Every structure is written in structure tokens, then in C-alpha cells.
C-alpha positions in Angstrom: -73.6 48.2 -90.7 -76.1 46.4 -93.2 -76.8 42.8 -92.7 -78.0 40.3 -95.4 -79.6 37.2 -94.0 -80.3 34.3 -96.5 -81.4 30.7 -95.7 -82.3 27.6 -97.8 -83.0 24.1 -97.0 -82.4 21.5 -99.8 -86.1 20.6 -100.0 -87.0 24.3 -100.8 -84.1 24.8 -103.1 -85.3 21.8 -105.2 -88.9 22.9 -105.2 -88.8 26.5 -105.4 -85.5 27.6 -106.5 -84.6 29.6 -103.6 -80.8 29.6 -104.3 -78.6 31.2 -101.9 -76.7 33.1 -104.5 -80.0 34.7 -105.8 -81.2 35.6 -102.5 -77.8 37.3 -101.6 -77.8 39.1 -105.1 -81.5 40.4 -104.6 -80.6 41.5 -101.0 -77.6 43.4 -102.0 -79.3 45.0 -104.8 -82.0 46.2 -102.3 -79.2 47.5 -100.1 -77.8 49.5 -102.9 -74.2 48.9 -101.6 -71.5 46.3 -101.4 -70.8 47.2 -97.9 -72.9 44.5 -96.2 -72.2 41.6 -93.9 -73.6 38.2 -95.0 -75.2 35.8 -92.7 -75.9 32.6 -94.5 -77.8 29.3 -93.3 -77.2 26.7 -96.0 -79.4 23.6 -95.7 -81.1 24.4 -92.4 -84.7 24.1 -91.6 -86.7 27.3 -91.0 -88.6 25.6 -88.2 -86.2 26.4 -85.5 -84.7 29.4 -84.1 -81.4 27.9 -83.3 -79.5 28.2 -86.5 -75.8 29.1 -86.8 -76.1 32.1 -89.0 -79.1 33.6 -87.4 -77.8 33.2 -83.9 -74.5 35.0 -85.0 -76.8 37.8 -86.5 -78.7 38.1 -83.1 -75.4 38.2 -81.3 -74.1 40.9 -83.4 -77.2 43.0 -83.1 -76.7 42.8 -79.2 -73.1 44.0 -79.7 -74.3 46.9 -81.7 -72.5 45.9 -85.0 -75.7 45.9 -87.0 -78.3 48.5 -87.5 -80.3 47.3 -90.5 -81.2 43.8 -91.9 -82.3 42.9 -95.4 -83.9 39.7 -96.1 -85.6 38.2 -99.2 -88.8 37.3 -97.5 -90.2 36.9 -94.0 -90.3 33.1 -94.3 -86.4 33.1 -94.8 -86.3 34.3 -91.2 -88.7 31.5 -89.9 -91.3 29.0 -91.1 -93.2 29.5 -87.9 -95.3 32.5 -87.2 -94.5 32.6 -83.5 -90.8 32.6 -84.1 -91.2 35.2 -86.8 -92.9 37.4 -84.3 -90.2 36.7 -81.7 -87.4 37.7 -84.0 -89.1 41.0 -85.3 -90.0 42.0 -81.7 -86.3 41.4 -80.6 -85.2 43.6 -83.7 -87.7 46.3 -83.1 -86.8 46.7 -79.3 -83.2 47.3 -80.4 -84.2 49.8 -83.2 -83.1 47.6 -86.0 -84.5 48.5 -89.4 -86.0 45.3 -91.0 -86.4 45.3 -94.8 -87.7 42.6 -97.1 -87.2 42.5 -100.9 -90.5 40.9 -101.5 -92.8 43.5 -99.7 -92.2 46.3 -97.0 -92.5 45.7 -93.3 -94.4 48.7 -91.8 -94.5 49.1 -88.0 -98.2 50.0 -88.2 -101.3 48.1 -87.1 -102.0 47.2 -90.7 -98.4 46.4 -91.3 -98.3 44.1 -88.3 -101.5 42.4 -89.5 -100.2 41.9 -93.0 -96.9 40.6 -91.7 -98.6 38.1 -89.4 -100.9 37.0 -92.2 -97.9 36.1 -94.4 -96.2 34.3 -91.5 -99.3 32.2 -91.1 -99.7 31.5 -94.7 -95.9 30.4 -94.8 -96.4 28.1 -91.8 -99.5 26.6 -93.5 -97.6 26.1 -96.8 -94.7 24.3 -94.8 -97.4 22.0 -93.3 -98.9 21.2 -96.7 -95.5 20.6 -98.2 -94.8 18.2 -95.4 -98.3 16.5 -95.7 -97.8 16.1 -99.6 -94.4 14.6 -99.3 -95.6 12.2 -96.5 -98.5 11.1 -98.7 -96.2 10.8 -101.8 -93.7 8.4 -99.8 -96.7 6.3 -98.7 -98.0 5.9 -102.1 -94.5 5.1 -103.4 -94.1 2.5 -100.7 -97.4 1.0 -101.6 -96.2 0.5 -105.2 -93.5 -1.8 -103.8 -90.7 0.8 -104.1 -88.0 1.2 -101.5 -88.1 4.9 -100.4 -84.3 5.3 -99.9 -81.2 3.6 -99.0 -82.0 2.3 -95.6 -78.6 0.8 -95.1 -79.8 -2.6 -94.1 -76.8 -5.0 -93.6 -76.8 -7.8 -96.3 -78.5 -5.8 -99.0 -77.5 -3.1 -101.5 -79.9 -0.4 -102.8 -80.6 -0.1 -106.6 -81.6 3.5 -107.2 -83.0 2.6 -110.7 -85.2 -0.2 -109.8 -85.8 1.2 -106.2 -85.3 -2.3 -104.7 -83.0 -4.1 -102.4 -80.4 -6.3 -103.8 -78.5 -9.0 -102.0 -74.9 -8.1 -101.1 -73.4 -11.7 -101.1 -70.4 -10.7 -98.9 -72.7 -9.2 -96.3 -75.3 -11.8 -96.6 -72.8 -14.4 -95.6 -72.0 -12.4 -92.5 -75.9 -12.2 -91.7 -75.9 -16.1 -92.0 -72.9 -16.6 -89.9 -74.4 -14.1 -87.0 -77.6 -16.3 -87.0 -75.6 -19.5 -87.0 -73.3 -18.4 -84.1 -76.4 -17.3 -82.1 -78.6 -20.3 -82.6 -76.3 -23.4 -83.2 -73.9 -25.0 -80.6 -70.5 -23.7 -80.4 -67.8 -22.8 -78.1 -66.3 -19.8 -80.2 -68.7 -17.2 -78.9 -71.4 -16.7 -76.1 -74.2 -14.3 -76.8 -74.6 -10.7 -78.5 -71.4 -9.5 -77.0 -69.4 -12.4 -77.9 -70.5 -12.3 -81.6 -69.6 -8.6 -81.8 -66.1 -9.2 -80.4 -65.7 -12.1 -82.7 -66.7 -10.1 -86.0 -64.4 -7.2 -84.7 -61.5 -9.6 -84.1 -61.9 -11.0 -87.7 -61.9 -7.5 -89.2 -65.4 -7.7 -90.5 -66.5 -4.1 -91.3 -70.0 -2.8 -90.4 -72.3 -1.3 -92.9 -70.8 1.9 -92.4 -67.3 0.7 -92.7 -66.5 0.9 -89.2 -64.1 -1.8 -87.6 -65.8 -2.1 -84.3 -69.0 -4.0 -83.9 -71.5 -3.4 -81.0 -73.8 -6.0 -79.3 -76.7 -3.6 -80.1 -75.9 -3.8 -84.0 -75.8 -7.7 -83.7 -79.2 -7.4 -81.7 -80.8 -5.4 -84.5 -79.6 -7.8 -87.2 -81.1 -10.7 -85.4 -84.4 -8.9 -84.9 -84.8 -7.7 -88.4 -87.5 -9.4 -90.3 -86.1 -8.1 -93.6 -83.9 -11.2 -93.5 -86.9 -13.7 -93.9 -88.2 -11.3 -96.8 -90.4 -9.0 -94.7 -89.3 -5.2 -94.9 -91.6 -2.8 -93.4 -91.8 0.9 -94.5 -93.9 3.7 -92.7 -93.3 1.8 -89.6 -91.7 4.6 -87.6 -92.8 8.1 -87.1 -89.9 10.5 -87.2 -92.0 13.6 -87.3 -90.1 16.5 -85.7 -86.8 14.6 -85.0 -84.8 16.7 -87.6 -84.9 19.4 -85.1 -83.6 17.3 -82.3 -79.9 18.7 -82.7 -81.4 22.0 -81.8 -83.0 20.8 -78.6 -81.8 19.8 -75.2 -82.1 16.2 -74.1 -85.4 16.8 -72.3 -87.0 18.3 -75.2 -85.9 15.9 -77.9 -88.7 14.0 -79.8 -88.2 10.4 -79.6 -88.9 8.0 -82.7 -92.3 6.3 -82.2 -93.5 3.1 -83.8 -96.8 3.6 -85.7 -99.8 1.1 -85.1 -99.1 -2.1 -87.0 -102.0 -1.6 -89.6 -100.1 1.4 -90.9 -97.1 -0.4 -91.7 -96.5 -1.1 -95.5 -94.9 -4.6 -96.2 -92.4 -4.7 -99.0 -91.2 -8.1 -100.0 -87.3 -8.5 -100.3 -84.9 -11.4 -100.9 -84.8 -13.5 -97.9 -81.5 -14.4 -96.4 -82.4 -16.7 -93.4 -84.8 -19.6 -93.1 -87.9 -18.6 -91.1 -87.6 -21.4 -88.7 -84.2 -20.3 -87.8 -85.2 -16.8 -87.5 -88.0 -17.6 -85.0 -85.8 -19.9 -83.0 -83.4 -16.8 -82.8 -86.2 -14.6 -81.5 -86.9 -17.2 -78.6 -83.2 -17.3 -77.7 -83.1 -13.5 -77.9 -85.9 -13.0 -75.5 -84.0 -15.1 -72.9 -80.4 -14.0 -73.8 -80.3 -11.5 -70.8 -80.4 -14.2 -68.3 -78.6 -17.0 -70.5 -75.6 -14.9 -71.0 -75.5 -13.0 -67.8 -72.1 -11.6 -66.7 -69.7 -14.2 -65.6 -69.5 -14.8 -61.9 -66.5 -15.9 -59.9 -68.1 -19.3 -59.4 -69.5 -20.7 -62.6 -72.8 -22.5 -62.6 -73.8 -25.1 -65.1 -77.4 -24.0 -65.3 -77.0 -20.4 -65.1 -79.8 -18.6 -66.7 -82.1 -21.7 -67.1 -83.7 -22.3 -63.7 -87.0 -20.8 -62.7 -89.1 -21.5 -59.5 -92.2 -23.3 -60.5 -94.2 -21.7 -57.8 -93.2 -17.9 -57.6 -91.9 -17.5 -61.1 -88.6 -15.9 -60.0 -85.3 -17.0 -61.7 -83.1 -19.1 -59.6 -79.4 -17.8 -59.5 -76.4 -19.6 -58.3 -74.8 -18.6 -55.0 -72.5 -20.0 -52.3 -74.2 -20.8 -49.0 -72.6 -21.3 -45.8 -73.1 -24.8 -44.4 -71.2 -25.2 -41.1 -68.4 -23.1 -42.2 -68.1 -24.7 -45.7 -69.2 -22.9 -48.9 -71.7 -25.0 -50.9 -73.0 -24.1 -54.3 -76.7 -23.7 -54.6 -79.5 -22.2 -56.7 -82.2 -20.0 -55.1 -85.0 -17.7 -56.1 -84.5 -15.2 -53.2 -83.9 -11.6 -54.6 -82.2 -9.3 -52.1 -81.5 -6.6 -54.5 -83.0 -3.2 -54.1 -86.1 -2.6 -56.4 -86.6 -6.4 -56.9 -90.4 -6.9 -57.9 -90.6 -10.1 -56.1 -88.4 -11.3 -53.2 -89.1 -15.2 -54.0 -90.6 -17.9 -52.0 -87.3 -18.9 -50.6 -86.7 -22.0 -52.7 -83.2 -23.4 -52.6 -81.6 -26.6 -54.2 -78.1 -27.8 -54.1 -76.3 -27.2 -57.3 -74.7 -30.5 -57.8 -78.0 -32.5 -57.2 -79.7 -30.5 -60.0 -76.9 -30.2 -62.3 -76.3 -33.9 -62.1 -80.2 -34.6 -62.8 -80.4 -32.3 -65.9 -77.0 -33.4 -67.3 -78.1 -37.1 -67.0 -81.2 -36.3 -68.8 -79.5 -34.3 -71.6 -76.9 -37.0 -72.1 -79.7 -39.5 -72.3 -81.1 -37.4 -75.2 -77.7 -36.9 -76.8 -76.9 -40.7 -76.6 -80.2 -41.7 -78.1 -81.2 -39.0 -80.9 -84.5 -40.6 -81.4 -85.5 -39.7 -77.9 -84.9 -36.1 -78.8 -87.3 -36.2 -81.7 -89.8 -38.1 -79.4 -89.4 -35.4 -76.6 -90.0 -32.6 -79.1 -93.1 -34.3 -80.4 -94.3 -34.8 -76.9 -93.7 -31.0 -76.2 -96.0 -30.3 -79.1 -98.9 -32.2 -77.4 -98.2 -30.4 -73.9 -99.6 -27.0 -73.0 -96.6 -24.6 -73.5 -95.3 -23.4 -70.3 -95.9 -19.7 -71.5 -99.5 -20.4 -71.1 -99.3 -21.4 -67.6 -97.2 -18.3 -66.8 -99.5 -16.0 -68.8 -102.4 -17.2 -66.5 -100.3 -16.8 -63.3 -99.4 -13.2 -64.3 -102.9 -12.3 -65.3 -104.0 -13.3 -61.8 -101.2 -11.3 -60.3 -102.3 -8.3 -62.4 -105.9 -8.7 -61.1 -104.7 -9.0 -57.5 -102.7 -5.8 -57.9 -105.6 -3.9 -59.5 -107.9 -5.0 -56.6 -105.2 -4.0 -54.1 -105.1 -0.6 -55.8 -108.9 -0.1 -55.8 -108.9 -1.0 -51.9 -106.2 1.7 -51.3 -108.1 4.3 -53.3 -111.2 3.5 -51.3 -109.2 3.7 -48.1 -107.6 7.0 -49.1 -111.1 8.4 -49.8 -112.7 7.6 -46.5 -109.7 8.0 -44.1 -109.3 11.1 -42.2 -106.1 11.2 -39.7 -105.8 7.6 -39.1 -103.6 6.8 -42.1 -100.8 9.0 -43.5 -101.5 10.3 -47.0 -97.9 9.9 -47.9 -97.9 6.2 -47.0 -100.9 5.5 -49.1 -99.4 7.5 -52.1 -96.1 5.5 -51.7 -98.1 2.1 -51.7 -100.0 3.3 -54.7 -97.0 4.1 -56.6 -95.3 0.7 -55.8 -98.5 -1.2 -56.9 -98.6 0.8 -60.2 -95.0 0.0 -60.9 -95.7 -3.7 -60.1 -98.7 -3.7 -62.5 -96.6 -2.1 -65.4 -93.7 -4.8 -64.8 -96.4 -7.5 -65.0 -97.9 -6.1 -68.1 -94.4 -5.9 -69.6 -93.9 -9.7 -68.8 -97.3 -10.5 -70.2 -96.5 -8.8 -73.7 -93.2 -10.6 -73.8 -94.6 -14.1 -72.9 -97.5 -13.4 -75.4 -95.0 -12.7 -78.0 -93.0 -16.0 -77.2 -96.3 -18.0 -77.4 -97.2 -16.7 -80.7 -93.8 -17.3 -82.2 -93.9 -20.0 -84.9 -92.6 -23.4 -83.6 -90.9 -25.4 -86.2 -90.2 -28.9 -85.0 -88.2 -30.1 -87.9 -85.8 -27.2 -87.4 -85.5 -27.8 -83.8 -84.5 -31.4 -84.6 -82.0 -30.2 -87.0 -80.3 -28.0 -84.5 -80.4 -30.6 -81.8 -78.8 -33.1 -84.2 -75.9 -30.8 -84.6 -75.6 -30.8 -80.7 -75.7 -34.6 -80.9 -73.0 -34.8 -83.6 -70.8 -32.3 -81.5 -71.2 -34.3 -78.3 -70.5 -37.7 -79.9 -67.5 -36.5 -81.7 -66.0 -35.3 -78.4 -67.0 -37.9 -76.1 -68.5 -37.2 -72.7 -65.0 -37.5 -70.9 -63.5 -35.0 -73.1 -66.1 -32.2 -72.8 -65.1 -29.1 -70.8 -67.4 -27.3 -68.4 -68.1 -24.7 -71.2 -68.9 -27.3 -73.7 -71.4 -29.0 -71.3 -73.0 -25.8 -70.6 -73.4 -24.9 -74.2 -74.9 -28.2 -75.0 -77.4 -28.0 -72.2 -78.5 -24.5 -73.4 -78.8 -25.7 -76.9 -81.0 -28.5 -75.8 -82.9 -27.0 -72.7 -85.1 -23.9 -73.1 -86.0 -23.7 -69.3 -86.0 -25.8 -66.1 -88.9 -25.3 -63.6 -88.0 -26.4 -60.0 -91.0 -27.5 -57.8 -91.0 -28.7 -54.3 -90.5 -32.4 -55.1 -90.0 -32.4 -58.9 -88.2 -30.7 -61.7 -89.6 -30.2 -65.1 -87.4 -29.7 -68.3 -88.6 -27.8 -71.3 -86.8 -28.4 -74.6 -87.1 -26.2 -77.7 
């Protein structure tokens, strides 16, 4: 039986008029008969071999159903020369006659050369089309036009003006998300709490789904479009179109381009910049602030850090003469912990009482909050000290690696090679982890600090506290108020340092 193969992508149909109907008509005319079997790939890129109709055609050839194939042009089979040669070799080995409407395919040295040249030209043409389209999109972006509807929650896309317009209904939800995340409340806790809250209220997502996910909330909070900064040409998606034809190991990930290649497009802001930056600080600490609930709740969960080793301090029950006593410790016994801690421990009721007394002092005297914030501005940020400490740790790690490599070079049978490799691997992983911490701290240090906004947020905490009265506050309300006022608590051998926002 004679097979007719036709393929078109939407891009080629628009640019070159390769309509499927026209391809099939010309192929049928070439066949000289209506007794043909059609194999059609509609809107599928010719870059990949894994195409539904082409796969079916190859299967039918193996079954002996097809003995002749007619195609408009070699580039309909594939836009890549290597793939063209794979397909034609497969057909040749099975004795299949391959006929093209535009030019004959001769199984001679000259014919093979001509066929290869046409394939190379088709591949070159595809690359040039891609390059021209990319250059055109960049120029369009530089002119301040939105390339397409990016489906940004809070905005609609006007095709005529090619600009973002504020969607007031969605914009109200964006502001609600930021308020829930940055202001004191007992309704929700963290990203997951916001997602559950929006789902329970029946708020639809941008795509109309009824279920919100914490990652969607995170993306909204991180999106700088809400302060009027939308970046085009930020992500490199080259090759990702074919991911559906690849297995998980071969899939091409989306990569962020260097920042100097991003193209800034101003758009209507929805959120105050100070509130946005405050949200970024909270977001960087959200994992430990809103950690999974334990059986025994701790008032300062996610806020304590050892002032010496830098480990976070978590709550646990210690055994004191057969009695379980709540305490905080920096000891990390979990497998893979980067630092085991220096063994600092402090009884929970002692530090919780100390911190709560300080917070209530501020809440009862609002002027002291403003004074504390002004004092914080004159202090060296705690991130600075932490950056210095981590840089020293990185230097130590590098030196340790150098010593091991030197030892490996001069050792003979005294030290097992496997042991050295294992230690080198551990040191490399430690250095990578420290570098990641350094990047995060540098970002936090460079974040804009707006004292007026911080005072405004803390005043709301004051009003909530005074309206309830200390005796009426629940454990959860106390914890939320502390988290709203306190950024981090550093515990030293004989002192405690409280950092506000």
C-alpha cells in the first residue's frame, strides 16, 4: 500500500503556507491513485522523531503494510539532517520506495549527496527562522510591548495595545495575599494556610481552578510585577518544546538568563514596594517560621538561632530525672545535617518568658517600638556578621580540600584512596551549602529596609494586642504577635539578642 505523509507546524503554516490539505492533494496527485493511507502530523515540530503519525507510519512499515511513501519535501520528514538520514536509512533497509513531490530521491552517491545538502539547508533555515523570531521578540519587548498573555494573576492582557491592564477582582486577591502574609492575623499561617484559605473561600485561580497550591501563592509573593517591574527575556526556554517527546533524564530545564539580558517592562503596580520587600524577608525565613506542627508547640519555634555555631534552635522534650522538660537546642542528629551544633541548650520557659516580656514592653509602649527600629538602623545588620562567619567557614573548607588533595598526591599505601574521595565529597557538599547560605544572606542584606512601613505593621500588632488584652490572648495569638515583631533571636552563653524587623 502507498502511504502519504504530511506534516505542518503552526509557525510554518503561517509563514510559508504549508497547509495540510495542499500537501495531501499534491501527494495524492503524485501517487496517481486514491488508494493511499494518510499519515498526518498537525501542528507538530519537525525537530523530533517522536511524532504520532510518523511513529504509526514506521510501525506499519515494520508490519509490512506499507511499501511506498510519498511526501511533499524532505523537510516534512524532519527538520534535522541527522533524523532525516535515520529515517531514510530505515526505509532503505526495508526496501521502501521513498518519493518526494519536490525533487526525486535517487539511491546513488550523487543522489545521497544532494539529499544530504537539502537536509542541511532545511536545518539551517529552521535555525535562521528561530533566530529571527527571537530577535523580533526582543525588539518588541524593548519597545515596551508585552509579547503575549503571560497569565499574570491580577492583570489582564490587552491584545490591541499589547499592555497589561489591572484586573480589579484579581488585584484585590493579590493585595489580600500580601496582607495575610505580612500582617498579624490568626486566620491563616504561612503559604499553605493562605492557599487553604483561598480554596475554602471559593476564589478561582488564574486558570479557573478551584484549588490553590502553596507554590502558586509563593510565586505571587515573589513576583516583582506587583511593584511595577515585569521582566521579559528573563527565561531561556530553548529546546523545551520537545520535552514532551523526551524522558525525564533528557528533558531540558528552563534556565534564567544573565540579569543584564532581562528587559524591564513597567506595568501598573498593585503592592507598595515596602510591603513587597518585607514579604521577601518573611518568605526567606518562612520554612522555619511555619514548620510542621509538633506534638508539643513552642512559642519561639523558628525564631531561635545559636549565636556561636549559627544552627537554628528547635524545641524538644529533655529527660530531667524522669520528667519531660521543654527546651530549645541547636543539636542536629538528623542524617545529612551540615552542622551537628555546639550543644547549646536553654530551658523553654526561661527564654520564652524573657522574649515575651520584651515584646509586651514594646506593645504596651508603642514609642519604644519606633525607638527600637531606629536603633536597629544604626546597628550593623545581623546578616553582616553571619556573612563574615560563613565566608570564614568557606575559606576553612577550601583550605581543608587543598590539604586533602595534596595528601592524596603524596600518599602511597598509607591512606585509603576511597576515604580521601569520601572526605573530598563531603567538603565539596559543605562548601556548596555554605555558598547557598551566602547568596541568601546577601539577598536579605540588599533588600530595601523601610522603617516607616515596619512601624506601620508593628502598630497594627499593637492595636490587636491592646484590643484583646494580655490575659485574653491565646497561645497562637501570642506566637503570631512575637513573629510579627521579632525577626530572629540569637542565643549566646550568657545573653540573648532580639532582632526586630
